[in-house]
C-alpha positions as CSV (number, residue, x, y, z in Angstrom):
1,M,-0.4,-37.5,-24.3
2,V,3.3,-37.1,-23.7
3,V,5.2,-33.7,-23.7
4,R,7.9,-34.0,-26.3
5,M,10.3,-31.3,-25.1
6,R,10.1,-31.6,-21.4
7,H,12.0,-29.0,-19.3
8,T,14.2,-30.4,-16.5
9,R,13.5,-29.2,-12.9
10,A,16.8,-27.2,-13.1
11,H,15.6,-25.4,-16.2
12,T,12.3,-24.6,-14.6
13,A,13.8,-23.4,-11.4
14,N,16.2,-21.1,-13.3
15,R,13.3,-19.5,-15.2
16,R,11.4,-19.1,-11.9
17,S,14.3,-17.5,-10.1
18,H,13.1,-14.1,-11.2
19,H,9.5,-14.5,-9.9
20,A,10.4,-13.6,-6.2
21,L,8.5,-10.7,-4.8
22,A,10.5,-7.8,-3.5
23,E,9.6,-6.3,-0.1
24,Q,8.3,-2.8,0.1
25,S,11.0,-0.3,1.2
26,L,9.8,1.8,4.1
27,A,10.7,5.3,5.0
28,K,10.3,7.4,8.1
29,C,8.0,10.4,7.8
30,E,8.6,13.9,9.4
31,C,5.9,13.0,11.9
32,G,7.8,9.9,12.9
33,A,5.4,7.4,11.4
34,V,6.7,4.7,9.0
35,R,5.3,5.0,5.5
36,V,5.9,3.4,2.1
37,S,8.4,5.1,0.0
38,H,7.2,7.6,-2.7
39,R,3.7,7.7,-1.1
40,A,2.0,10.3,1.1
41,C,2.0,9.6,4.8
42,A,-1.3,8.1,6.0
43,T,-0.9,9.7,9.4
44,C,-0.1,13.3,8.6
45,G,-0.8,13.5,4.8
46,R,2.6,15.0,3.9
47,Y,4.9,14.1,1.0
48,K,8.3,15.8,0.4
49,G,7.6,18.4,3.1
50,R,4.3,19.5,1.7
51,V,0.8,18.7,2.9
52,I,-0.8,16.7,0.1
53,V,-3.8,15.3,1.9
54,D,-5.6,17.4,4.6
55,M,-6.0,14.7,7.2
56,A,-8.0,16.9,9.7
57,A,-10.6,17.7,7.0
58,K,-10.7,14.0,6.0
59,A,-11.3,13.0,9.6
60,N,-14.1,15.7,10.1
61,K,-15.8,14.5,6.9
62,K,-15.6,10.9,8.0
63,A,-17.0,11.7,11.4
64,A,-19.9,13.7,9.9
65,K,-20.7,10.9,7.5
66,A,-20.7,8.3,10.4
67,G,-23.0,10.6,12.4
68,S,-25.5,11.0,9.7
69,K,-25.5,7.3,9.0
70,S,-26.3,6.6,12.8
71,E,-29.1,9.2,12.7
72,A,-30.6,7.5,9.7
73,K,-30.7,4.2,11.4
74,K,-32.8,5.7,14.3
């Protein structure tokens, strides 16, 4: 079976010229860590000067969960 209206390599390349991925723009947080723009900081949990995610509480919860899992294995 033959393709009747075949596209040339140049036509295909012109169409695919918009398929390139753009790299993420990084911003520097107040705490000095590098973070993705328009996202809360993974280190301190701040966004636009406000605390969005309480990282201390999150760390305590994770530690408690890990502790209870280790006790359950024993």
